[in-house]
C-alpha positions, 0 to 999 in steps of 0.5 A: 062938926068938931068934937072934943075927944076925952081919950086920945088914941095911944101914940097920938100927940094929945092937945094941951088942956083947954081949947085955948092951946094954939100951935105955932103957925103952920105947925098943925100942917106939919103934924098932919103930914107926919101922920100921913107918913106913918100910915101903911103904903098907899093907905088913906086917912080921912080928915075925921080920923086924923083929927081924932088921932091928933085930938084936934078940930076936924075943920082945922085938920081938914084945912091942913090936909087940903093945903098939903094937897094944894102944895102937892105935898099929899094926895086926895084919893077922891070919892067915896073914901074922901081920904088923903095919903102921903106922896113923895113930897110929904116927908119934906112937909113933915121934916120939921115936926116930930109926933112923939109916941105917948107911952103912958096910958091916957086913961090913967095919966095926969089930965094936966100933962103937957103935950109932947114937944114939937121941935121945929128945925126951921122957922115957919115961912110965909104962906105959900101959894098953891103950886102951878098945875098944868098936868091933867087932874083926875076928877072924882068920877075918874075922868081927867080934866085938862087945865087951861090958861087963866090970868097968867097961870092955869084955871086950876091953880087960880081957883085954888089960890082964890080959895086960899085967900077966901075970895068967892068966885063965879064961873059963867058961860054956856051950858056944857063948857065944863064949869062943873068939871073944872070945880070937881078937878080943882076941889076934890072935897066939893059939896055940890048943890044943884040949883033950880027954881024949886030950891028952898032954904031947907034944901040948903041949910036943912029941915025937919024930917020924920024920925022913929016914934012919929016925931021929927028931927032936924037934918042939916043940909049941904051948906052946913056940911061944907061949913063944918068940914071946911069944904068947898061949896059949889052952887051949880045953876045958882041963878035959877034959885029964887033970890030970897032963898039964896040970901041964906048963903050971903053971910058966909060970902061977905066976911061974917063966916057964919049962918043962923038957922032960924028954924032950928032954934036960931042955931049958929053954924060957923065956917071951919077953915077951908070953907069956900063958896063957888058958883056956876051961872049960865047966862041967857038960860030961861029963868037965870037972874044974876041979881046985883046983891049976889053978883057983888058977893062973888068977888071974882067972875071967870068966863068958861068957854069951850076950847075947841082945840083941846077937843081935837087933842083929846080925840074928837073928830076934826070934822066935828070940831070944824062944825063946832068952830063954824057955829061958834063964830056964827053965834058970836055974830048973833046969827044963831043962838046955839053952838056945840060946846065941850059936852056935845063934842064929847057926846059926838066922840062917844057916839061915833065910837059906839056907832059911827061918825055919820050917826054922831053927826046926825045926833049933833043936829038933834042936840040943837034947839029947834029954832037953830036946827036948820042952820046947824043941819046946813053946817053939819051936812056941808062938812059930813055929807048931804045924807046926814040926818038926826036919828029916827026909827024907820020901817020894820026889818 
């Protein structure tokens, strides 16, 4: 939420009087970069803290920080701090901005004092596309995501470019292919809404909750948080959410850029710069319905499948990969309704390390739907041996 600071911090550049003061294109980003370089080594700065120091909108500052990260000119430190810090390229991004220290006491200085001058050394260039990302990206949980090829670039880069251009995107594919992992790697600031058939409008925009004294107060939901802070909003399994409920998100996906919360006195919430909607869809899952109205609002649709070669490269047993490829081929031909995805292969890797490969192979059989287990068992036993069986507690020692 944007707050109007009346007393800017000493040493920070104050905003010009009134909300109408505008900086030249790209100047706020350079100011933010300069501020990051002034922090102690490896120290982080949140969007809110930076906004207070610069006396600027937290949404605009957050967008500037995200742009710096996208361009490789700053680092996002992830959860739980949600802070940003300078890297080796940040000084270059700040080279054309000079944030002058304010030496007068802001509590006694003339309220009409203009802001300290910012002298650019070069004219602002055109908006740059996010840099190509091919190296592994760390997710908020610490795990590494390995970018994959997409549209002549990488999936990480493509999604960041779509966000920069405000084009909502839909990721679809079988469960376990890594849609959530991709979103977390691309958008370190993402707010996630897990969707299901019980999701309500209150779960998305907020609702009334008990307050001290026996009263009730309105608590805003994850969509409002993402909009006000200019963050990515990931609706996971959104096609499981009833269409009338999901319609509350439509206004911010079709160019209007705001929503109205009827239950909170028709409150209007505007999306700050950087806000972005991305959805996850599992086709074929019972209850998942992609309506034409919703499909049309996701202007780019990207299929996410499992990269079995990548699974082998990150240490999954080649035999397990061979089983998965075999079953994936059968699934494509319609002979079977299920095939192991990256999630199951990573589970195999972890189980094999904790117990042994044969036990992990048996667990692979158990992961299959009941109607497909006979075929899966045949393929697994053909590769690992006839004695492979799902885990079952036996007789007493």
